[in-house]
N, C-alpha and C positions, 0 to 999 in steps of 0.2 A: 504494500500499500504505500501511497505517497504521504508525505508529511502533512499535507493539507487535509487529508482524510482523517487524521487524528486530532486536529486542532478543534473540531467542532463537536467532540464526544466529551461526556461528563467523566468525573474521576471514576465512578462506579463502572461505566462502560469500558473505559481504559484498562481497569484492573482485570475485568472479566475477559477482555481481548487479549491481555498479556498471559493470563492464566491458559487460555485456549491455545495460543501460540507456543508457549512452553511445553504443553501436553503433546502438541503435533511434533515439536522438536524432539522430544523425548522418544515419540514413536518412531520417528525417522531414524534416530540413533540406534533403537532397537532392530530396525530393519537393516540398517547398514552392518551391524554386527553380524546378521544372518545372512547377508549378501543379496537382499531383495529390494534395493532402493530403486525406484522408477526414475525420479528426478532429483539428482543430487544437487541441483542448483536451489532447492528448497531450503537447504541448510543455511545458505548464506542469506537468502530472502527472510526466513524466519528470524535469524539473529539480528539483522537490520531493523526489522519491524518491532522487535522487542526493544532494541536500543532507542528506537524513535518514540515508543510508547513511554518508556522511563524518562526520557527527556521531557516529554509533555507533561507527565505526571509531576515531575520536579517543578516545572514552570507554573503549574496550576497550584501546587502546594505553596510555592513562594508568593504568589498573588494572593491566595487565601490567608496566609500568615500576615502579609502586609496589611490587608484589608481589616484584619481582626485587631490590630495594633491601634 
């Protein structure tokens, strides 16, 4: 997903999306160990998406903390 797709999601939606991607990444890793990976490029894609989500979560939490002060 593009960065723009994550900017309009709420914190709860981002957390849910992150959990989903981490589970998919775990499943891909398991498939890699057994030699059945159909699309190895998904490893890179999921890791990048998780990093984008983490960045967006950090930014949202900073804004939330600044607003509560």
